[in-house]
VMD Tcl script that builds the backbone (N, CA, C; Angstrom):
set m [mol new atoms 228]
animate dup $m
set s [atomselect $m all]
$s set {name element resname resid chain x y z} {
  {N N MET 1 A -4.301 -183.740 -0.413}
  {CA C MET 1 A -5.028 -184.155 -1.593}
  {C C MET 1 A -5.569 -185.556 -1.369}
  {N N GLN 2 A -6.674 -185.853 -2.013}
  {CA C GLN 2 A -7.309 -187.169 -1.918}
  {C C GLN 2 A -6.920 -188.015 -3.127}
  {N N ILE 3 A -6.478 -189.239 -2.888}
  {CA C ILE 3 A -6.250 -190.195 -3.959}
  {C C ILE 3 A -6.828 -191.540 -3.529}
  {N N LEU 4 A -7.067 -192.410 -4.483}
  {CA C LEU 4 A -7.539 -193.754 -4.186}
  {C C LEU 4 A -6.357 -194.717 -4.270}
  {N N VAL 5 A -6.165 -195.475 -3.208}
  {CA C VAL 5 A -5.105 -196.479 -3.177}
  {C C VAL 5 A -5.775 -197.834 -2.989}
  {N N ASN 6 A -5.682 -198.672 -4.010}
  {CA C ASN 6 A -6.332 -199.984 -3.999}
  {C C ASN 6 A -7.797 -199.870 -3.572}
  {N N GLY 7 A -8.466 -198.853 -4.128}
  {CA C GLY 7 A -9.892 -198.674 -3.889}
  {C C GLY 7 A -10.260 -197.927 -2.622}
  {N N GLU 8 A -9.273 -197.540 -1.821}
  {CA C GLU 8 A -9.530 -196.840 -0.558}
  {C C GLU 8 A -9.095 -195.382 -0.669}
  {N N SER 9 A -9.989 -194.453 -0.333}
  {CA C SER 9 A -9.664 -193.032 -0.363}
  {C C SER 9 A -8.694 -192.701 0.760}
  {N N ARG 10 A -7.603 -192.010 0.394}
  {CA C ARG 10 A -6.582 -191.637 1.388}
  {C C ARG 10 A -6.133 -190.210 1.157}
  {N N GLU 11 A -5.658 -189.587 2.214}
  {CA C GLU 11 A -5.197 -188.202 2.170}
  {C C GLU 11 A -3.666 -188.175 2.192}
  {N N PHE 12 A -3.064 -187.405 1.251}
  {CA C PHE 12 A -1.617 -187.244 1.193}
  {C C PHE 12 A -1.300 -185.785 0.918}
  {N N LYS 13 A -0.072 -185.374 1.236}
  {CA C LYS 13 A 0.324 -183.994 0.947}
  {C C LYS 13 A 0.514 -183.808 -0.553}
  {N N ALA 14 A 0.422 -182.573 -0.996}
  {CA C ALA 14 A 0.370 -182.251 -2.421}
  {C C ALA 14 A 1.612 -182.654 -3.210}
  {N N ASP 15 A 2.776 -182.690 -2.609}
  {CA C ASP 15 A 3.992 -182.982 -3.371}
  {C C ASP 15 A 4.431 -184.449 -3.272}
  {N N THR 16 A 3.516 -185.351 -2.963}
  {CA C THR 16 A 3.833 -186.767 -2.782}
  {C C THR 16 A 4.139 -187.442 -4.110}
  {N N THR 17 A 5.235 -188.210 -4.143}
  {CA C THR 17 A 5.568 -189.026 -5.306}
  {C C THR 17 A 5.133 -190.465 -5.029}
  {N N VAL 18 A 5.199 -191.299 -6.056}
  {CA C VAL 18 A 4.886 -192.713 -5.862}
  {C C VAL 18 A 5.861 -193.328 -4.856}
  {N N ALA 19 A 7.131 -192.960 -4.929}
  {CA C ALA 19 A 8.125 -193.467 -3.968}
  {C C ALA 19 A 7.762 -193.049 -2.547}
  {N N ASP 20 A 7.335 -191.792 -2.356}
  {CA C ASP 20 A 6.900 -191.320 -1.033}
  {C C ASP 20 A 5.706 -192.134 -0.536}
  {N N LEU 21 A 4.753 -192.373 -1.424}
  {CA C LEU 21 A 3.559 -193.133 -1.078}
  {C C LEU 21 A 3.942 -194.533 -0.585}
  {N N LEU 22 A 4.827 -195.202 -1.316}
  {CA C LEU 22 A 5.236 -196.547 -0.928}
  {C C LEU 22 A 5.937 -196.544 0.427}
  {N N ARG 23 A 6.814 -195.534 0.641}
  {CA C ARG 23 A 7.491 -195.417 1.959}
  {C C ARG 23 A 6.483 -195.222 3.074}
  {N N GLU 24 A 5.529 -194.323 2.855}
  {CA C GLU 24 A 4.520 -194.038 3.878}
  {C C GLU 24 A 3.669 -195.269 4.194}
  {N N LEU 25 A 3.417 -196.088 3.181}
  {CA C LEU 25 A 2.628 -197.310 3.381}
  {C C LEU 25 A 3.490 -198.496 3.810}
  {N N ASP 26 A 4.799 -198.268 3.962}
  {CA C ASP 26 A 5.760 -199.306 4.353}
  {C C ASP 26 A 5.748 -200.475 3.362}
  {N N VAL 27 A 5.773 -200.121 2.073}
  {CA C VAL 27 A 5.779 -201.101 0.990}
  {C C VAL 27 A 7.152 -201.048 0.315}
  {N N LYS 28 A 7.784 -202.205 0.145}
  {CA C LYS 28 A 9.089 -202.275 -0.511}
  {C C LYS 28 A 8.900 -202.170 -2.023}
  {N N PRO 29 A 9.502 -201.161 -2.654}
  {CA C PRO 29 A 9.267 -200.925 -4.080}
  {C C PRO 29 A 9.779 -202.038 -4.992}
  {N N ASP 30 A 10.727 -202.820 -4.539}
  {CA C ASP 30 A 11.255 -203.885 -5.392}
  {C C ASP 30 A 10.334 -205.103 -5.451}
  {N N ARG 31 A 9.306 -205.150 -4.630}
  {CA C ARG 31 A 8.398 -206.291 -4.571}
  {C C ARG 31 A 6.995 -205.988 -5.086}
  {N N VAL 32 A 6.827 -204.840 -5.765}
  {CA C VAL 32 A 5.487 -204.455 -6.224}
  {C C VAL 32 A 5.510 -203.902 -7.646}
  {N N ALA 33 A 4.345 -203.900 -8.245}
  {CA C ALA 33 A 4.078 -203.138 -9.470}
  {C C ALA 33 A 3.079 -202.053 -9.071}
  {N N VAL 34 A 3.214 -200.881 -9.665}
  {CA C VAL 34 A 2.323 -199.772 -9.337}
  {C C VAL 34 A 1.674 -199.267 -10.624}
  {N N GLU 35 A 0.367 -199.122 -10.541}
  {CA C GLU 35 A -0.421 -198.594 -11.648}
  {C C GLU 35 A -1.019 -197.268 -11.194}
  {N N VAL 36 A -0.840 -196.231 -12.002}
  {CA C VAL 36 A -1.431 -194.922 -11.723}
  {C C VAL 36 A -2.390 -194.607 -12.866}
  {N N ASN 37 A -3.662 -194.491 -12.516}
  {CA C ASN 37 A -4.684 -194.198 -13.524}
  {C C ASN 37 A -4.598 -195.167 -14.712}
  {N N ARG 38 A -4.487 -196.456 -14.377}
  {CA C ARG 38 A -4.459 -197.555 -15.354}
  {C C ARG 38 A -3.191 -197.622 -16.190}
  {N N GLU 39 A -2.139 -196.906 -15.799}
  {CA C GLU 39 A -0.850 -196.960 -16.491}
  {C C GLU 39 A 0.177 -197.577 -15.545}
  {N N ILE 40 A 0.790 -198.678 -15.966}
  {CA C ILE 40 A 1.811 -199.319 -15.134}
  {C C ILE 40 A 3.090 -198.501 -15.227}
  {N N LEU 41 A 3.630 -198.161 -14.058}
  {CA C LEU 41 A 4.850 -197.358 -14.017}
  {C C LEU 41 A 6.082 -198.242 -14.002}
  {N N ASP 42 A 7.126 -197.779 -14.661}
  {CA C ASP 42 A 8.437 -198.385 -14.548}
  {C C ASP 42 A 8.978 -198.034 -13.156}
  {N N LYS 43 A 9.655 -198.974 -12.510}
  {CA C LYS 43 A 10.181 -198.720 -11.155}
  {C C LYS 43 A 11.072 -197.477 -11.114}
  {N N GLY 44 A 11.760 -197.201 -12.201}
  {CA C GLY 44 A 12.621 -196.021 -12.255}
  {C C GLY 44 A 11.858 -194.709 -12.190}
  {N N ALA 45 A 10.569 -194.739 -12.431}
  {CA C ALA 45 A 9.743 -193.519 -12.419}
  {C C ALA 45 A 9.104 -193.246 -11.066}
  {N N PHE 46 A 9.230 -194.173 -10.116}
  {CA C PHE 46 A 8.559 -194.008 -8.818}
  {C C PHE 46 A 8.940 -192.692 -8.134}
  {N N ALA 47 A 10.216 -192.324 -8.171}
  {CA C ALA 47 A 10.670 -191.115 -7.467}
  {C C ALA 47 A 10.295 -189.839 -8.211}
  {N N GLN 48 A 10.073 -189.934 -9.530}
  {CA C GLN 48 A 9.753 -188.738 -10.310}
  {C C GLN 48 A 8.261 -188.507 -10.477}
  {N N ARG 49 A 7.465 -189.546 -10.375}
  {CA C ARG 49 A 6.023 -189.423 -10.655}
  {C C ARG 49 A 5.289 -188.828 -9.473}
  {N N SER 50 A 4.922 -187.558 -9.600}
  {CA C SER 50 A 4.137 -186.888 -8.560}
  {C C SER 50 A 2.678 -187.296 -8.692}
  {N N LEU 51 A 2.030 -187.413 -7.555}
  {CA C LEU 51 A 0.615 -187.760 -7.538}
  {C C LEU 51 A -0.230 -186.491 -7.542}
  {N N ARG 52 A -1.419 -186.612 -8.118}
  {CA C ARG 52 A -2.323 -185.468 -8.213}
  {C C ARG 52 A -3.674 -185.828 -7.612}
  {N N GLU 53 A -4.391 -184.819 -7.224}
  {CA C GLU 53 A -5.743 -184.983 -6.675}
  {C C GLU 53 A -6.553 -185.918 -7.567}
  {N N GLY 54 A -7.170 -186.918 -6.958}
  {CA C GLY 54 A -8.049 -187.822 -7.678}
  {C C GLY 54 A -7.371 -188.987 -8.371}
  {N N ASP 55 A -6.023 -189.069 -8.304}
  {CA C ASP 55 A -5.333 -190.201 -8.926}
  {C C ASP 55 A -5.835 -191.508 -8.330}
  {N N ARG 56 A -5.830 -192.552 -9.168}
  {CA C ARG 56 A -6.224 -193.904 -8.749}
  {C C ARG 56 A -4.981 -194.783 -8.815}
  {N N ILE 57 A -4.558 -195.252 -7.665}
  {CA C ILE 57 A -3.336 -196.042 -7.550}
  {C C ILE 57 A -3.701 -197.481 -7.226}
  {N N GLU 58 A -3.079 -198.408 -7.934}
  {CA C GLU 58 A -3.192 -199.828 -7.607}
  {C C GLU 58 A -1.783 -200.332 -7.339}
  {N N ILE 59 A -1.603 -200.965 -6.193}
  {CA C ILE 59 A -0.311 -201.539 -5.818}
  {C C ILE 59 A -0.492 -203.046 -5.798}
  {N N ILE 60 A 0.292 -203.721 -6.627}
  {CA C ILE 60 A 0.189 -205.173 -6.746}
  {C C ILE 60 A 1.470 -205.789 -6.207}
  {N N SER 61 A 1.327 -206.658 -5.203}
  {CA C SER 61 A 2.491 -207.313 -4.600}
  {C C SER 61 A 2.774 -208.635 -5.287}
  {N N PHE 62 A 4.057 -208.951 -5.385}
  {CA C PHE 62 A 4.475 -210.237 -5.936}
  {C C PHE 62 A 4.656 -211.213 -4.785}
  {N N ILE 63 A 4.102 -212.401 -4.958}
  {CA C ILE 63 A 4.188 -213.427 -3.923}
  {C C ILE 63 A 4.781 -214.672 -4.557}
  {N N GLY 64 A 5.836 -215.195 -3.931}
  {CA C GLY 64 A 6.456 -216.425 -4.424}
  {C C GLY 64 A 5.800 -217.622 -3.770}
  {N N GLY 65 A 6.033 -218.747 -4.345}
  {CA C GLY 65 A 5.466 -219.948 -3.751}
  {C C GLY 65 A 5.728 -221.153 -4.619}
  {N N GLY 66 A 5.059 -222.206 -4.307}
  {CA C GLY 66 A 5.248 -223.437 -5.051}
  {C C GLY 66 A 6.224 -224.343 -4.322}
  {N N GLN 67 A 6.699 -225.328 -5.030}
  {CA C GLN 67 A 7.639 -226.238 -4.404}
  {C C GLN 67 A 8.945 -226.206 -5.176}
  {N N PRO 68 A 10.050 -226.535 -4.505}
  {CA C PRO 68 A 11.352 -226.512 -5.171}
  {C C PRO 68 A 11.358 -227.433 -6.387}
  {N N ALA 69 A 12.128 -227.065 -7.394}
  {CA C ALA 69 A 12.168 -227.819 -8.652}
  {C C ALA 69 A 12.585 -229.267 -8.448}
  {N N ASP 70 A 13.431 -229.557 -7.463}
  {CA C ASP 70 A 13.893 -230.932 -7.261}
  {C C ASP 70 A 12.791 -231.824 -6.691}
  {N N GLN 71 A 11.657 -231.262 -6.335}
  {CA C GLN 71 A 10.558 -232.066 -5.811}
  {C C GLN 71 A 9.543 -232.444 -6.883}
  {N N TYR 72 A 9.730 -231.941 -8.107}
  {CA C TYR 72 A 8.846 -232.331 -9.222}
  {C C TYR 72 A 9.281 -233.712 -9.713}
  {N N ARG 73 A 8.335 -234.487 -10.093}
  {CA C ARG 73 A 8.696 -235.825 -10.585}
  {C C ARG 73 A 8.403 -235.914 -12.073}
  {N N ASP 74 A 9.151 -236.727 -12.729}
  {CA C ASP 74 A 8.978 -236.935 -14.152}
  {C C ASP 74 A 7.807 -237.890 -14.385}
  {N N VAL 75 A 6.837 -237.465 -15.177}
  {CA C VAL 75 A 5.662 -238.301 -15.415}
  {C C VAL 75 A 5.655 -238.877 -16.832}
  {N N SER 76 A 6.794 -238.804 -17.542}
  {CA C SER 76 A 6.830 -239.342 -18.908}
  {C C SER 76 A 7.032 -240.830 -18.951}
}
mol reanalyze $m
mol bondsrecalc $m
mol representation Tube
mol addrep $m
């Protein structure tokens, strides 16, 4: 079946779940949010949510950064 993943058309087998998709793409599920057809999924639904022909998937990764709190200075 054809689905769109972050705007790119990809081919997957018919019984693929969101969890399967993330494994196949080597994406760690604890570090992402997944939207299927504009609906944000709860992480607990990744293994149950089967994908269907034409689904539009957006995978958003969380990135940390900034500087440690002890490096902020008081400007008051």
